[in-house]
MARDO-503678 format. One record per residue: residue in one letter; x, y, z of N, C-alpha, C, O in turn. Coordinates in steps of 0.02 Angstrom, whole numbers, plus 50000, padded with zeros to 5 digits. Example, Ala and Ser with C-alpha at 12.3 -4.5 7.8 and 13.67 -1.06 7.14 Angstrom:
2
A506604971650390506154977550390506604983550390507124983450423;S506424988850354506844994750357506455000250394506705005750402;
# end
This chain:
362
M500725095749652500445100449711501045100849754501225095649782;A501375106049761501825107349807501565110249869501085114049863;F501835109049933501595112349995502165112750038502725110250030;D501935116650091502425116850154502035115950219501485113250217;R502265117850269501875116650331501285120150341500825118150377;S501265125950306500605130650312500125129750258499555132050266;G500285126650202499765124950147500055124650080500655123250074;I499655126050026499875124949954500325130049936500205135849953;T500895128349897501335133349876501345133249804501575138149775;E501125128149773501185128049692500705122349666500675116749692;V500325124549612499875119249581499975119049502499975124049467;D500055113249480500275112449407499825106849383499995101149398;A499265107649347498865101849321498855102749241498745107949211;R498985096849216499065096449143498745090349115498815084949144;G498365090949058498045084949029497315085049044497045089849072;V496955079049021496255078449031496135072349085496465067149091;A495585074449120495325069649170494865065049134494805059349157;D494555066749083494145062349045494195063848970494005069248947;R494445058948930494595060148863493935060448816493915063648764;R493445056848841492805055848802492485063448803492215065648752;T492525066948856492155073648855492745079548847492575085448840;G493335077848850493905082748850493995087148910494355092148908;R493635085048969493665089149029494395089049050494705083649051;R494675094949067495345096449088495415093849163494955094849203;V495955090649179496115088149245496295095349291496575100449270;T496045094049358496185099749405496415096549471496355090649489;A496705101949507496955099349574496385097049616496525093549664;D495735098649606495215096249652494865090849623494305089949647;D495055086849575494775081049550494925074449595495495073749617;P494505070549607494655064549646494875059749600494595059349545;V495425055549616495745050049579495905044549625496085045249683;R495805038849595495955032849630496715032549643497105030949598;I496935034249707497645035649714498075029749730498655030649748;A497825024049726498255017449740498495016849799498135018349847;S499105014649808499345012349879499515018049927499675016849986;I499475024549902499495029349952498835028950002498795032250054;S498395025049980497845023650020498065020250082497735021350132;K498575016250086498765012750142498985017450192498815016350250;T499335022550179499525027250229498905030150268498905030650329;V498405031850229497795034650256497465029650304497195031550355;V497505023650287497195017550331497665018050391497415018150447;A498365018350384498705017850446498555023650492498585022850553;M498395029350464498205035350510497685033150547497715033750608;G497115029950516496455027550553496675023150600496415023850656;V497115018350594497355013750646497665017650707497525016150765;M498085022750689498385026150746497885030150785497975031150845;R497345032550751496765035650793496455031150835496245033250890;L496375025150819496125019550867496575017450922496355015650977;V497245017550905497795017050953497795021551003497815019951062;E497755028350977497755033351029497115033451075497125035751132;A496635031051050495995030651086496035023851136495615022951180;G496475020151127496525014051170496115008451147496035003551183;T495845008951084495435003951052495874998151030495734992351046;L496434999650992496844995450961497584995250994497795000151024;D497904990150990498644989651013499034986550957498854981150934;L499614989850932499944988150878500234981250882500324977850832;D500394979150947500754972750955500344967450987500614962351008;R499744968450991499194963451009499164958450956499264960450898;D499014951750967498804946950923498154948950883497614949350913;V498194949950819497534952650790496904947350798496314949250800;S497104941150803496654936050821496114938350874495514936950871;D496394942150921495944943550974495404949450956494904950650991;Y495554952950896495064958050865494634953850826494034953650836;L494934950450779494544946950720493994942250748493454941850717;G494104938550807493654933350833493834926650800493484921650809;W494354926750764494594919750743495374919650741495714924750741;R495574914350740496364912950741496714914750672496594911250623;L497114919450669497524921150608498234918550625498584920850669;R498404913250583499124910850593499384908550527499014905850486;H500044909750517500474906750470500454899250476500694896950528;P500204894950429500074887650440500754883850452500764878450481;R501354887150427501974883850450502294886350506502784883450528;F502054892050536502314895250596501704896450645501504902150658;P501414890950669500724893050710500844896150776500364898250808;D501474896550799501614899050863501744906750862501794910150913;A501794908950800502004916550792501334920350787500924919250742;A501234924950835500664929350830500794934550775501354936550761;I500214936550747500244941350700499914947350712499304947050722;T500214953450715500034959950739499934964450690500114963450632;L499624970050711499464976350664500164979150640500254981150583;R500644979150688501304981850676501644977950615501954980650569;L501524971150622501824967050561501354967450499501634967050444;L500824968050501500364968950441500454975150409500504975250347;L500484981250447500584987050424501314988650391501404993350352;S501764984650410502484984450388502644979050341503234977950327;H502154975550316502184969750268502744964950289503184963250249;R502714963050347503174958050383502694952050412502954948350455;S502074951050394501574946350421501724939250401501624934350438;G501984938950342502094932550306501554930850253501594925650220;L501054935450244500614935250196500914937350127501394941250122;T500594934350073500784935850003500134937649967499584937849994;D500244938849909499684940849856499494934749813499064935349769;A499784929249824499794923749782498994921149775498764918749723;A498684921949828497954920049830497444924849806496854923449796;D497734931049796497384937749773497084940849833496934937549882;Y497004947149827496814951849883496134954849861495854958549902;A495834953749804495154956249783494684950849804494604945749772;I494354952249859493844946349890493154949549882493004954649912;P492754946249842492104948849827491594948049880491654943849924;L491044952449875490464952049916490244944849917490104941849866;G490224942049980489984935349995490494931150014490334925850040;D491154932750006491694929450016491994933050087491784938450109;T492424929950112492674932150175493484931950173493784927850139;V493824937250218494514937350228494744930550257495244927550236;R494344928450305494574921950339494564915950285495004911650288;A494184915650245494244910150200494864911550151495244906950135;R494954917450131495504918850087496194917750117496664915650084;V496244919350184496884918450221497014910950232497574908850241;G496384906450229496474899650236496714896350179496794890350184;D496834899050126497214896650065497934896450077498224901650092;P498264890550071498934889750083499344894450040499894896250060;R499124896649984499494901149938499524907949960499904911849931;A499104910050015499164916550045499734917250083499844922950104;W500224911750100500794913150145501404912050116501454907750072;D501904915450135502594914450114502854908150159502984908350219;A502904902650115503134896450156503764896350184503894892350229;G504234900850160504984900450179505114905550239505674905750263;H504604909850263504834915250318504284915350363503694915150348;A504554915650424504114916650482503874923650487504254928050467;P503254925450514503044932150527503594935750566503894933050612;G503714941650546504174945850579504984945750553505414949750571;T505074940550509505764939650485505874942150419506454942750401;F505374943750377505494945750309505054950450288504494950250313;F505214955750238504854960150217504654957550142505074955550101;R503974957750130503664956450065503094960450055502594959450089;Y503114965250007502534970250003501934966349981501974963049930;T501394966550016500794962450007500124966750020499954969150074;N499784967149959499174970649973498604967250023498174970350055;L498714960950021498174956450066498284958550133497814957550171;N498834961350159498814963950228498294968850249498094969050307;F498054972950199497634978050216496824976150222496424978750261;P496684971550179496004968750200495914965550270495364964950298;V496504963350296496514959750357496464966750412496054967050457;V496944971650399496884977150442496144980750443495874982450495;A495924981350390495214984350377494724979650416494284982150451;S494814973050409494344968650451494384970050527493884970250563;V495034971150548495154972950618494764979550634494374979850681;I494884984450595494494991250600493694990150609493334993150649;E493514985750567492704984750556492554981450627492074983950658;R492874976450654492674973250712492674977150770492224976950811;V493224981250775493264984650837492724990850843492474992850895;T492614993250779492174999150775491404997050758490935001050766;Q491314990850736490664988150715490364992950662489754993750662;E490704995750621490634999850559490944996650503491464993450509;R490594997550441490904996350375491555000050370491605005550396;F492054997350338492685000950333492605007650310492875012250343;D492225009150250492255015450222491915020450267492075026350262;R491435018450314491105022950352491565024250410491605029950432;A491945018950438492395020150492492975025450469493155029950507;M493225024550408493755029050392493475036250373493845041150372;A492825036450360492525043450352492505046550417492635052550419;R492355043350474492295045250541492975046750570493065051650607;L493535042050554494105043150593494645047750555495085050750587;V494575048150488495115051750461494755057250404494825063250410;I494415054550358494155058850310493835064550339494065070050325;G493295063850381492865069650408493355074350449493385080250431;P493745072150503494125075250537494655080050502494805085450528;L494915077850447495415081550405495055085850355495375089750319;G494405085250352494005090550310494145087750236494225092250194;L494195081450214494435078950148493675077850115493175075950146;D493715079250051493075077850007493335071149975493555071249918;A493315065850007493615059149987493225053050002492695053850033;C493405047049986493045041849998493465035849974493935036649936;F493245029150002493505023449981492975019549927492415017849947;N493155018649873492685015749821492095019349806491615016249783;W492055025649814491505029949797490925029449840490455033449834;A490925024649885490245023449923490055030049967489505032749964;A490585032250006490455037750050490575045450019490535050550052;C490705044849953490775052249922490145054849903489685051149884;R490095061149908489485065149880489395062149807489885060349774;P488735061749784488605059649717488905064149665489115061849612;A488925070949680489175075049629489985074049614490245076249562;R490315070649663491055070149652491145065149596491675065649565;A490695060249579490735056049519490845060349455491205058249410;A490575065849451490605070249393491275073549381491435076349328;Q491685073049437492395075649438492875070549432493465071949424;A492665064749434493175058849431493725058549379493565059449320;V494295057449395494825056949345494765049049323494795044249362;V494675048549256494625042249229495385039349221495825042749194;L495485033449242496095030449234496205026749174495795022349161;Y496765027949129496845025149063497465020949062497945022649097;R497475016549031498095012549018498585015248969498365019548931;A499215013548962499635016748909499315016548842499405021548807;D498985012248820498695010548753498025015248748497725015248694;G497815018548790497265022748789496635020148811496145023848817;G496595013148826496045010548845495885011548919496315011348963;V495215012648932495005013649001495135008649050494895003049042;A495525010049106495655005249160495095004949211494824999749228;T494925011049235494405010749286494115017749292494385022449262;D493505018749333493235025849342492995029649285492985035849288;D492805026449233492435029849183491765030749206491385026449184;L491525034749242490925034849280490375038549240489785037849256;K490545042249192490095045749147489585050249198488975050649188;G489865053049244489555057349283489085054949340488745058949372;A489075049049352488625046149405488975040949445489385037349415;P488885040049503489215035349549489095027949525488565026349498;P489545024049533489475016649497488865013149537488735014049597;P488545009249495487915006049530488065001649585487635000749628;C488704998349588488854994749645489604997549665490054997949622;P489704999249731490335002449748490804996949767491374998849780;V490704990349771491094984749787491134979349734490764978949686;N491604975449749491714969549705491124964049719491104960849772;A490684963449670490054958249680489954955549610489454957149577;P490434951449588490274948649518489844942549518489614940049467;A489774940549573489334933649577488554934949590488144930449580;G488374940849611487664941549621487464948649635487864953049618;P486864950249665486734957149673487154961149725487444958349772;C487174967049715487604971549760487184973449814486904978949812;D487084969149869486634970349921487144970949991487394965850016;L487234976450014487644977150069487214978150136487494979750188;A486564977350134486124978250189486274973350246486184974750305;H486514967350224486624961950276487354961050285487534956450322;Y487764964450259488524963950272488674964750344488434969350377;V489054960150368489274960050433489954963150443490424960250416;P490074968150476490744971750481491214966950513491074963850564;G491804966550477492334961850499492444955650459492954952150463;D491884954350417491904948150377492364948950316492704943950302;N492424954450278492704956350223492984962750215492704966650176;G493544964650250493834971350243494074973450170494184979350157;A494134968650125494334970050056493834973850026494044977649983;L493194973750038492604976250001492804983849974492734985449915;F493034987850019493154995549996493814996549980494025002349981;S494244991249963494884992249932495344996349983495555001749962;P495494994550040495964997950088496664998450060497065002750078;Q496794994050019497504994049993497544999349932498105000949912;G497035001949904497195006149853496605010449822496685014249774;G496005009549855495405011349829495165019049849494615021249831;L495625022649886495465029849903495445033949855495945034349819;R494865038249841494715042649788494845049649821494465051449865;V495375053649801495535059449836495805063949787496125061649740;S495715070549792496035075649754496785077149785496935075549842;M497195080249742497835081649754497885087249814498345087549855;R497275092049810497275096649860497215093449924497525095349973;D496765087949927496595084949996497195080250010497305078750069;L497575078049961498105073149979498675077750010499055075350052;A498715084349990499245087750025499025089450096499455091050137;R498375088950113498235090250183498425083450216498615083550274;V498375078150187498625072050225499365072650234499625070450285;G499725075550185500465076050193500675080750243501225080150271;R500235085750257500425089950315500345086950382500615089750430;V500015081850391499965077950452500655074850464500845074750522;L501075072250413501635069750429502115075050437502575074550478;L502025080850394502475086250397502565090550462503075093450479;N501925090450497501845094250557501735090350617501355092150663;D502085084750616502055080850684501275079550709501085079950767;G500885077850654500175076350670499745082350660499135081650660;D500005087850652499575093950637498875094450680498385097150654;G498855091850739498345092550777497885086750764497395086350801;F497945082350720497545076250705497815070650737497425066950766;L498515068950736498815063450770499295067350815499445073350808;T499525062650868500045066150917500735064950887500845060250849;P501145069050903501855067650876502065061450883502395058850837;A501925058050939502205051250959501935046450898502325042450872;S501285047050878500975043050822501305043350766501415038250733;V501535050250745501835051350681502565048950682502855047450630;A502875048550744503555044950748503455037850733503845035350693;V502965034050760502795027850753502655026450678502925021650651;L502265030350645502085029150573502785029950526502875026550475;T503245034550549503665036050498504415033350518504885034150479;T504475030650569505135027550586505165020750561504795016250582;P505685019850512505685012750480505795007150528506205007850573;V505455001750522505454995950558505804990650518506004985450546;W505904991650448506244987350409506664991250362506444995850328;T507314989150362507814991750314508174986550273508404981850305;F508264986450212508464981550174509184980250187509574985050183;D509424973850204510104972550214510424967950171510954965250187;G510104966550110510444962150056510044956250053510004953349999;G509734953950105509264947350107508814946850151508664941150167;N508504951850180507954951850236507294954150203506824955550239;G507234954650136506624956250110506674956850033507204956450002;V506074957750004506014958849926505934966249915505434969049937;T506454970049880506334977049865505904978149802505774983949785;G505724973849772505184974449712505254968549671505744964849668;E504664968149637504554961849600504824962749528504694968149501;G505204958049491505394958949431505864963949414506444963549435;G505684968449380506094974549358506004980449412506294985849404;D505624979149462505544984349517506094984249572506054987849622;G506594979949560507084979549617507354985849637507454990249594;G507484986749699507684993149731507194998449745507375003849767;F506524997049731506025001449735505855002849808505725008549826;L505864998049846505714998449925506384996049958506654990749945;C506605000450001507174998850037507185000150116507574997450155;R506675004750134506565005950202505745006550215505405009550174;Y505515004250259504725004550272504625004550343504915001150386;A504095009550352503835009950426503155006750430503085000950411;L502655010150456501955007350456501555010750402501265016150413;A501535007950346501205010550282501565017250261501265021550228;V502205017750281502565023850255503215021850233503565018550271;Q503445023650170504105022850143504585027950165504385033450183;T505225026350166505785031450163506165030850106506365025450084;L506275036850079506645036750012507405038550024507635041050076;A507765036949969508495038349956508925033450007509275036050051;T508885027250001509295022850051509985021350016510035018449962;R510445023250048511115023150020511405015850035511765014650083;R511195010749985511425003749993511415001049926510965002749886;D511884997049910511824992949852511304989649831511094985449871;G510984990049777510314986549761509774991549777509204989549764;C509824997549802509295001749823509215007549771509645011949770;R508685007649727508525013849683507885017449699507425017949658;D507885020149763507245022649787507275030249798507075032849850;D507565033949743507685040449747507435042949681507825043449634;P506765044549676506625048149611506775055049603506825057649547;F506845058249662507065065649665507845066449643508025071649616;G508255061849653508875060949627509285066049670509745069049642;D509165067249731509515071449771509865068549839510265071649874;G509645062949847509915058649903509595060949975509785058850030;V509085065549962508795067950032508235062750057507815060350019;A508265061250119507745056950147507025060950149506935066650171;R506575057150122505825058750121505445053650143505655047950133;V504875054550173504405049750192503705050550152503505055850130;G503375044650147502735045750115502615039650084502775034550114;H502315039250019502125032449989501985033649916501765038949895;A502115028449878502005028549812501395024149791501215019849831;G501085024749733500525021949712500685019349638501085022449603;D500365013749617500445010849553500015005849543500065000249568;A499505008049500498865003749475498495006449429498395012549429;Y498195002049378497735004149325498005009949279497635014249256;G498685009549267499025014649218499205020949263499515025549236;L499055021249326499165027249369499815026449398499985020649411;R500235031649411500825031949454500685038249499500475043549475;S500805037349565500635042949610501145043349663501485038349675;G501235049049697501655049149762501505055149803501315060549781;L501585053849857501535058549917502175057949960502265053049996;W502635063449956503285063949981503295070750022503095076150000;V503595069450090503735075850129504505075450145504835070250150;N504695081350151505465081950177505355084950246505275091050250;R505345081450295505245084150359505675089050386505505093450426;A506395087850358506825092550388506765100150356506935105050388;A506505100650289506485106350259505805109350267505685115250256;G505335104550287504615107850297504275108350218503915113250206;T504385104250176504075104050114503805097550092504035092350115;G503345097550050503105091050016502805091849948502735097349921;V502625086249923502375086249857501925080149847502095074649868;A501335081249814500895076749797500765076249718500705081349683;Y500735070249695500635070249614500425064049593500475059049629;F500165064049532499945057549489500065059349419500155065049397;A500035053649385500085053349313499635047749293499625042549325;T499265048649240498905042149210499155040149142499535043849111;G498945034149118499205032049055499975030449055500335031649007;V500175027949108500905025649116500965018349104500595014249131;A501455016749059501565009949043501745005849101502065008549146;D501564998849106501894995249156502604993849145502844993249089;G502944993349198503694990949193504174997049173504784996249172;V503935002349159504375007349140504835010749200504565012249254;R505465011649189505885014149235506215020149217506305021049157;G506435025049266506765030249252507495029249240507755023649239;R507825035049231508635033949224508945034149290509515031849296;R508635036749343509005037449404508725032749464509005032049519;S508155030049446507865026349503507345020349476507195019849417;A507165016749518506585011749499505895014149486505445010349468;F505835020849496505175024449482505135025349408505625024549371;A504495027249388504445028349316504735035249293504815039449337;P504885036849229505125043349210504645048749230504855054149251;Q503975047349225503495052249240503505054749313503375060549331;E503715049049354503725050449431504335054849439504285060049471;E504915053049411505485056749420505405064449403505685068849435;R504965065749346504915072649320504435075849372504555081549392;L503905072449395503395076249435503685077149503503545082149535;A504105072449529504455073549595504825079949597504885083249648;R505095081649538505495087249535505055093649503505325098849482;G504475092749504504085099349480504065100349410503885105849389;R504235095249366504285095849294503735092249257503715092449195;
# end
């Protein structure tokens, strides 16, 4: 899906959304878009910042109602700015999938959740667990479940037909779901067979009863790190927020905060990717990446043209996705591919070959 400041300029949809039925994929089908979800969450945070409800540099303990601290660096306050930019000191070693009945507070109490060697604010490590904490903050200050708060703050105002973990989507959207397949053809997730899932959250140990859930206890329930179901047409609408200095949804100042890198790889101040992903991340703002970093060790240019673009990538359940805007040229692209093998890398970058092709409209 290519777009500019005014709207959609090109659509190219190939393949099937559901192999069982043979249903063809379209630009209007909702797909679990993986980590691009983080950018949408950050937009929700900025709406609350603009309203004076949140402060990016305030200790989030004040919002959570309990003290969040790195056990080895207890004097360092952890803020939304640090969480959104993956410089909080948290890691994913204790897992970020927190089921119904468990709490974020308990999970971050596990010493494995922390990077023992680096104080908050001193090191970049891409960490999904940051976003359940952010979601818990959103829940505490709004007193709403995360999915409902995001519907009110972002999804509704932008006119998106989208949701986190299916809970807030129209039931009919389930019939349009893109099934995510792994490279071997096996189903990874969202094989809904035309109906919403019986439980929209992770509840393996008991009944799926959200009636007594206390907002703020477990922001992981609706997968803020990757669980947004959104079509490419709607994702392009999100992209135009970045392209048009807020597009009437955020202020230009908020977009500047979201898109201005607060971390740039200098050779030793962070991790640019795990294993074979080295060089994938070299500049990061608040849940927004900047591409095409000209530095040894950086391979963050799937377009292959050296042009700076902002947005975010996604990688989960055999899916690769991207939302990238060239603010100088006033253009953008949103894409996804399913059935992509883990660990594959393109010729020009640390992105998958499918992403390199889609980024260039091929």
